[in-house]
C-alpha positions as CSV (number, residue, x, y, z in Angstrom):
1,X,-4.9,24.8,51.0
2,X,-4.7,24.6,47.2
3,X,-2.2,27.5,47.2
4,X,-0.1,25.9,50.0
5,X,0.3,22.6,47.8
6,X,1.0,24.7,44.7
7,X,4.0,26.4,46.4
8,X,5.4,22.9,48.0
9,X,5.1,21.6,44.7
10,X,6.7,24.3,42.8
11,X,9.5,24.6,45.7
12,X,10.4,20.9,45.6
13,X,10.4,21.2,41.4
14,X,12.5,24.4,41.8
15,X,14.8,23.1,43.9
16,X,15.5,20.0,41.7
17,X,16.1,21.9,38.6
18,X,18.4,23.9,40.4
19,X,20.2,20.9,42.0
20,X,20.3,19.4,38.4
21,X,21.6,22.4,36.5
22,X,24.3,23.0,39.2
23,X,25.4,19.5,39.8
24,X,29.1,18.5,38.3
25,X,29.2,16.4,35.4
26,X,30.8,12.7,35.9
27,X,34.0,12.2,35.5
28,X,34.8,9.8,32.4
29,X,36.2,6.2,33.9
30,X,38.8,4.7,31.9
31,X,39.5,1.1,32.6
32,X,43.2,0.1,33.3
33,X,44.5,-3.6,31.7
34,X,45.5,-4.1,35.3
35,X,41.7,-3.5,36.7
36,X,40.1,-5.6,33.4
37,X,42.6,-8.5,33.9
38,X,42.5,-8.9,37.5
39,X,40.9,-12.5,37.6
40,X,43.0,-15.0,35.8
41,X,43.3,-19.0,36.1
42,X,46.9,-18.3,37.3
43,X,45.6,-16.2,40.3
44,X,43.1,-18.6,41.6
45,X,44.3,-20.6,44.6
46,X,45.3,-24.3,44.0
47,X,43.0,-25.7,46.7
48,X,39.3,-24.8,47.7
49,X,37.4,-25.2,50.9
50,X,33.8,-25.5,50.2
51,X,31.3,-25.1,52.7
52,X,29.3,-28.3,53.7
53,X,32.0,-30.4,52.1
54,X,35.0,-32.1,54.3
55,X,38.5,-31.9,52.9
56,X,39.8,-29.3,50.0
57,X,39.0,-29.3,46.3
58,X,41.9,-29.2,43.9
59,X,41.5,-26.2,41.2
60,X,42.0,-28.6,38.4
61,X,39.4,-30.9,39.3
62,X,36.8,-27.9,40.0
63,X,37.9,-25.9,36.7
64,X,37.3,-29.6,34.6
65,X,33.9,-29.6,36.0
66,X,33.1,-25.9,34.8
67,X,34.4,-26.7,31.7
68,X,32.0,-29.8,31.3
69,X,29.0,-27.8,32.0
70,X,29.9,-25.1,30.0
């Protein structure tokens, strides 16, 4: 029984090392300006619909509340 556990453990360790040493190196990801600056205030919609609230909320009212909280 002990020999079987040794074989299983060494087999798993060997397989893990084989995968580790033969795996490709990850590629370097370079962020574009487009990716970094996707969300801007101008790109937000003019009105929001919130769940549980009737009607729509204007962007200026919502952003002013956020500025007060900050």
